[in-house]
C-alpha positions in Angstrom: 10.3 -17.7 -14.3 10.3 -17.5 -18.1 9.3 -14.1 -19.4 9.0 -14.3 -23.1 6.3 -11.7 -23.8 6.2 -9.4 -20.7 8.5 -6.6 -20.0 11.5 -7.4 -17.7 10.7 -7.9 -14.1 12.6 -5.5 -11.9 13.1 -6.8 -8.3 16.0 -4.5 -7.5 17.5 -1.3 -9.0 21.2 -0.4 -9.1 21.7 3.1 -10.5 25.4 4.1 -10.4 26.0 7.7 -9.6 22.8 7.9 -7.6 22.8 7.6 -3.8 20.8 4.6 -2.6 19.7 5.0 1.0 17.1 2.3 1.5 15.6 -0.8 0.1 12.1 -1.4 1.6 9.8 -4.3 1.0 9.0 -2.9 -2.4 10.7 0.5 -3.0 14.3 1.5 -3.6 14.9 5.0 -2.3 17.6 7.4 -3.6 18.7 10.6 -1.9 18.8 13.9 -3.7 19.5 16.1 -0.7 16.2 18.0 -0.2 14.3 15.4 -2.2 14.0 11.7 -2.8 13.7 9.4 -5.8 11.3 6.5 -5.0 11.4 3.6 -7.3 8.6 1.0 -7.0 10.2 -2.4 -7.9 8.2 -5.5 -8.8 9.0 -7.1 -5.4 6.0 -8.4 -3.4 5.8 -9.1 0.3 3.3 -11.2 2.1 3.1 -11.5 5.9 6.0 -9.1 6.0 8.2 -11.5 4.1 9.6 -10.5 0.7 9.1 -13.1 -2.0 11.9 -14.1 -4.3 9.8 -13.7 -7.5 8.7 -10.4 -8.8 5.3 -9.6 -10.2 5.3 -8.3 -13.8 4.1 -4.6 -14.0 3.5 -4.4 -10.3 5.8 -1.5 -9.5 4.3 0.5 -12.4 0.8 -0.3 -11.2 1.6 0.9 -7.7 3.1 4.1 -9.0 0.3 4.9 -11.4 -2.5 4.2 -8.9 -0.8 6.2 -6.2 -0.3 9.1 -8.7 -4.1 8.9 -9.5 -5.1 9.0 -5.8 -2.7 11.7 -4.8 -4.3 13.9 -7.4 -7.8 13.0 -6.1 -7.0 13.8 -2.5 -4.6 16.8 -2.6 -7.4 19.1 -1.4 -7.6 17.1 1.8 -3.9 17.1 2.7 -0.7 18.0 0.8 1.3 15.0 -0.6 4.9 14.4 -1.3 4.9 14.3 -5.1 7.0 16.7 -7.0 6.7 14.8 -10.3 6.1 11.3 -11.6 7.3 12.1 -15.1 10.9 11.1 -15.7 11.6 14.1 -17.9 11.1 16.3 -14.8 13.7 14.4 -12.8 17.2 15.7 -12.2 19.7 15.3 -15.0 21.5 12.5 -13.1 18.5 10.3 -13.7 18.5 10.6 -17.5 20.6 7.4 -18.1 18.0 5.5 -16.2 14.8 6.8 -17.8 14.0 3.4 -19.3 14.1 1.7 -15.9 12.4 4.6 -14.0 9.6 5.3 -16.5 6.1 4.8 -15.0 7.5 3.2 -11.8 9.1 6.2 -10.0 8.3 9.4 -8.2 10.5 12.4 -7.4 9.2 13.5 -4.0 9.7 16.0 -1.1 11.8 14.7 1.8 10.0 14.5 5.2 10.5 12.9 8.5 8.1 9.9 8.5 5.8 9.3 11.5 6.8 6.0 13.3 3.2 4.6 12.9 1.2 3.3 10.0 -2.3 4.6 9.6 -4.9 1.9 8.9 -8.6 2.8 8.1 -11.0 -0.1 8.0 -14.4 0.2 6.4 -15.0 -3.6 6.5 -14.1 -6.3 9.0 -11.3 -8.4 7.5 -7.8 -9.7 8.1 -6.3 -9.0 11.6 -9.3 -6.9 12.4 -11.6 -9.8 11.9 -9.3 -12.0 14.0 -9.3 -9.5 16.8 -13.1 -9.0 16.7 -13.8 -12.7 17.1 -12.1 -12.7 20.5 -13.9 -9.9 22.3 -15.7 -7.6 19.7 -12.9 -5.1 20.0 -10.5 -4.0 17.3 -7.4 -1.9 18.3 -9.3 -0.7 21.4 -12.5 0.1 19.5 -15.7 -1.6 20.7 -17.7 -2.9 17.7 -21.3 -4.1 17.6 -22.3 -7.7 18.2 -23.3 -9.9 15.3 -20.7 -8.8 12.7 -19.3 -11.5 10.3 -16.2 -11.7 8.2 -16.2 -8.9 5.6 -19.1 -7.1 7.3 -19.4 -3.4 6.4 -18.7 -1.4 9.6 -21.3 1.2 10.8 -18.6 3.8 10.1 -14.9 3.6 9.1 -12.5 3.1 12.1 -8.9 4.2 12.5 -6.6 1.4 13.7 -2.9 2.3 13.7 0.0 -0.1 13.8 3.6 0.1 14.6 6.1 0.5 11.8 8.6 -2.3 11.8 11.7 -3.1 9.7 11.6 -5.5 6.7 11.0 -9.1 8.0 9.2 -8.0 11.2 5.4 -7.9 11.7 3.7 -4.6 12.2 1.7 -4.7 15.5 -1.8 -3.3 16.0 -1.9 -0.6 18.6 -4.7 1.5 20.2 -5.2 5.2 19.4 -4.1 6.0 22.9 -0.8 4.2 22.2 -0.4 6.2 19.1 -1.0 9.4 21.1 1.8 8.4 23.4 4.1 7.9 20.4 3.4 11.0 18.3 1.4 13.3 20.6 -2.4 13.7 20.9 -2.8 16.8 18.7 -0.9 15.2 15.8 -2.6 11.8 16.3 -6.1 13.5 16.1 -5.1 15.3 12.9 -3.7 12.2 11.3 -6.8 10.1 12.3 -9.3 12.6 10.9 -7.4 13.1 7.6 -6.9 9.3 7.2 -10.6 8.7 7.5 -11.5 11.5 5.1 -9.1 10.1 2.5 -10.5 6.6 2.9 -14.1 7.9 2.6 -13.2 9.8 -0.6 -11.4 6.8 -2.1 -14.0 4.3 -1.1 -16.8 6.4 -2.6 -15.0 6.9 -5.9 -13.9 3.2 -6.1 -17.4 1.9 -5.4 -18.7 3.8 -8.4 -16.1 1.9 -10.5 -17.0 -1.5 -9.1 -14.4 -1.9 -6.4 -15.0 -2.0 -2.7 -12.0 -0.8 -0.6 -12.2 -3.0 2.5 -9.4 -1.2 4.3 -6.2 0.7 3.5 -2.9 1.7 5.0 -1.4 5.3 4.7 1.8 6.9 5.8 2.5 10.5 6.8 5.6 12.6 7.3 6.4 16.0 8.7 8.5 18.5 6.7 11.0 20.9 8.1 8.3 23.5 8.5 6.2 21.1 10.6 3.6 20.6 7.9 1.9 17.2 7.7 2.5 15.5 4.3 0.9 12.3 2.9 3.8 10.1 1.7 4.7 6.6 0.4 1.9 5.0 -1.7 -1.9 5.6 -1.6 -4.9 3.3 -2.0 -3.0 0.6 -4.0 -3.4 -3.2 -4.2 -0.4 -3.5 -1.9 -1.7 -1.1 0.8 -5.4 -1.9 0.6 -8.0 -4.7 0.2 -9.8 -4.3 -3.2 -12.9 -6.4 -3.7 -15.0 -6.7 -6.8 -18.3 -5.1 -5.8 -20.4 -7.5 -7.9 -19.0 -10.5 -6.0 -19.1 -9.1 -2.5 -20.8 -11.3 0.1 -20.4 -10.9 3.8 -19.7 -14.0 5.9 -16.6 -15.1 4.1 -13.3 -13.9 2.6 -13.6 -12.0 -0.6 -12.2 -12.3 -4.1 -9.8 -9.5 -4.6 -7.7 -7.3 -6.9 -4.8 -7.2 -4.4 -2.0 -9.4 -3.0 -4.6 -11.5 -1.0 -4.3 -13.9 -3.9 -0.6 -14.5 -2.9 -1.5 -14.6 0.8 -4.1 -17.3 0.1 -1.6 -19.4 -1.9 0.9 -19.2 0.9 -1.7 -20.2 3.5 -2.7 -23.1 1.2 0.9 -24.5 1.5 1.0 -23.8 5.3 3.7 -21.1 5.0 5.0 -20.3 8.4 5.1 -16.5 7.7 8.9 -16.4 8.3 11.9 -16.1 5.9 13.0 -17.8 3.7 10.1 -17.3 1.3 8.9 -20.3 -0.7 8.9 -20.2 -4.5 5.8 -18.7 -6.1 4.5 -20.8 -9.0 4.3 -19.1 -12.4 0.5 -19.2 -12.4 0.3 -17.4 -9.1 2.8 -14.7 -10.3 1.0 -14.1 -13.6 -2.5 -14.2 -12.1 -1.4 -11.6 -9.5 0.0 -9.4 -12.2 -3.3 -9.6 -14.1 -5.2 -8.6 -10.9 -3.0 -5.6 -10.3 -3.4 -4.5 -13.9 -7.2 -4.9 -13.7 -7.3 -2.8 -10.5 -5.4 0.0 -12.3 -7.7 -0.1 -15.3 -10.9 -0.1 -13.3 -9.9 2.7 -10.9 -8.1 5.1 -13.1 -8.8 4.1 -16.7 -5.0 3.8 -17.2 -3.4 0.8 -19.0 0.1 -0.5 -19.2 -0.2 -3.4 -21.6 
């Protein structure tokens, strides 16, 4: 993809002298003994397949939005951020300030829980597909008569398994989650996840964005304290819909990677690697949507 006027697209980082321990779907993670450096690249995944093309500014948008939400919710649960300002990072990072700026976080190390925590305020995606079969989503009975994108009577907690890159996360019931992490911890995580979603949804709606659903991740530190980790309420982990265009009964326009998913569905992508090529117009439109989400929610701009 030609890139004459936008900043370089970073789909992978290689930082000599720093210890790379993992490349996820989007993030490269470097080990600093008691802490981690998390770098959000411009990679994008859809249907758990990482695309070959990066999305300009995407990693910076994810980091800036997460930083905004971590600040807004720190009274509900501690989060993993030590700093998102490169000048605060260890001296070994100094040669890479240009690469790391705006797209990285220095965070506390935790043991991540082996589940992903989904909160749904609206009926969409896999939840809508499940509902159509028997009015049940992840073991939760829902009322009759709901349509695609319906607002639910109250937000529901619908965890999933946490699979490796290239594998699909699977919806599980709350009881299954209890068997994985224990009932006491599962109850705590569920309650906190719903509180965070409610806080975020209320604030976002005032700014013209409906958060249809979102995914969160938690870890436990060496003292057994529950910590909110990874990203928070971003266009990668959530469905963001323009409030002024919301209409139940159909899929919604969005500020998230649904735009990429819709393109892949239009070409009958089989949801398995290898990823097809994303056209330039899809890449640039997706970038614009992410930047608009950042601006509307936080007032921050990158361009």
